[in-house]
N, C-alpha and C positions, 0 to 999 in steps of 0.2 A: 522282724523284717516287714511284715504286713502293716504294723503300726506306723513304721517310718514312711512307708509308701502312702498310707492314708493321710498322714500328717502333711507330706509334701503336696499331695493332690489338693488337700484343703487349702493350703497356703497359696497354691497356684490359682485356685478358684477365687480366693479372696483378693489377690492382686488383680486378676482379670476383672472382677466385679467393680472394684474401686476405680480402675482405669476407665472402664466402660461408663460408669456413672458420671465420672468427671467429664468425659468427652461429650456425653449427651446433655448434661445440665447447663445451667446458666452460671457463668463465672464473672467475677468482678475484675475488670481490666484496669480501670482508673476511677477515682472518685474525688469530688470537690465538696463533699459534705462531711460533717464530723463523723469520726469513726471509720472513714473510708481509707482507701489506699492512696496511691500517688495521684497527683493532679496532672491532667493532660490538657494542655492548651492546643486546641485544634485550629489550624490555619488553612484558609483557601486562598492561594495566591492569585487566582483568576479574578475573584471579587474583592480581594484584599480585605477579607474579614477574618476576625479572630473570635473564637467562642470557647467556652468551657462548659461541658455538660456536668450535671450533678453526678452522673455515673456513665461510664462506658462499659457495656456488658458484652460478654462473648457467649455465643451459642453455636451449636452444630446445625448447619442447614440440611435440607433434604438430600443433598448430594454428599453429605458426610464431611463437609469442609467447615472449619471454624471461621465464623464471621462475627463482626462487632456492630453494635448500634448504640446511639445515645439514649439515655433515659433521664428525663427532666422531671423533677418533683415540683409541684405547686400545691403544697399542703393546705393552703387556705382557699383555694379555688373550688367553687361549687357550680358546675355548669353542665348542661346536657350535651354541649358541643364545645370543642376547644376554642379558646380566644385566638383571634388572628395574631396578636402580638406574640403569643406563646408558640404558635406555628412558625412564625418568622424566626424566633429565637432557636427553636429546634431545627429549623431549616438551615440556619447558619452552622449549627453543630453538625448536621448531616453533611453539608457541603465540605466542611473542614475535615470530617472523618473520611469522606470519600477521597478527597485530595491527598490525604496522608496515607491511607491504606489500600486504595484502589479496590480490587475485587474482593478484599476481605471486609468491605462494608456491606452490611446486610440489606441495604436498600430501604430501610425504614428507621424510624425513631419512635419512642414511646413518651407521651405526656401522661403524668400521673397526677390526678387531682385529689382533693380531699376524699377520705373514705376509701381510697384505693381504686377509684374509678380511672381506668386507663383508656387512652386513645392511641391507636396505632396510626402513625402518620407516614404514608408512603413517600419516598423521595421520587417526585415526578415533575413533569413540566410545570404544572400549576404551582407547586410549592417553590420550585426554582424561580419562576417568574415573579411570584409574590416577594420572595427574598430579594431579588434583583431590584424590584421597584422600591422596596423599603430602604435598601442600601443607597439607591440613587436619591431618594427623598432626603435622607439624613445628610448626605454629602451636599446637596443643594442648600438645605437649611443652614448647615455649618458654614458654607462658603458665604452665604448672605448674612451670617451672624444673626439669624432670625430664629427664635425658639419656635418649636412646633405649636400649633394651636392647642390650648388646654382642652382635654376631653373628659374632665371630671370636675366635681365640686367638693373635693376632699382635701382639707388642710394638710393632713399627714403625708399625702402623696407629694404635695408641693414642697414640704419641708425636706424631703430626701431627693428631690429632683436634681440631676446634674447640671441643668441650665438655670437654676433658681436665681442666681445673682444677676443674670442678664434678662430675666423674664419680666415683661410688663403685665402679665396675666396672673401672677402668683396670688395665692389666697392668704399667705402669711407674711 
């Protein structure tokens, strides 16, 4: 009888431990990279932008609530601070996630560069304003059918550019 009681107690402790560990840890909610889960297209109807994060991860916040944040991988980037374009991309993901899940959005996103270097980007007025300006600029350039000014001297970037066919600045 004691052996059964000990077995049941151990089983209860094991179930409790696994549930607690799962609640406290990071979980994969969605993924757009190989080997990941389902892809989640994030939409912000206010800005009319669409974004897909490499990962949407779930964590437990300080109040014990499950919240989500985008995680964007840039495996070839080596920098001391995040590139503005990457912050804009992550900003679109954060805006879309916030629009879709509301208070379940963690209020930040993570950019991960080469070697595992991570930048936590808070969703704040500065990031929102930068995103809004970038969206406005893209819409203005598209309406004028004018490609943006080239900001590099690398042929391989031009070869994969979405406006390559109409660009008078292309290198290839």
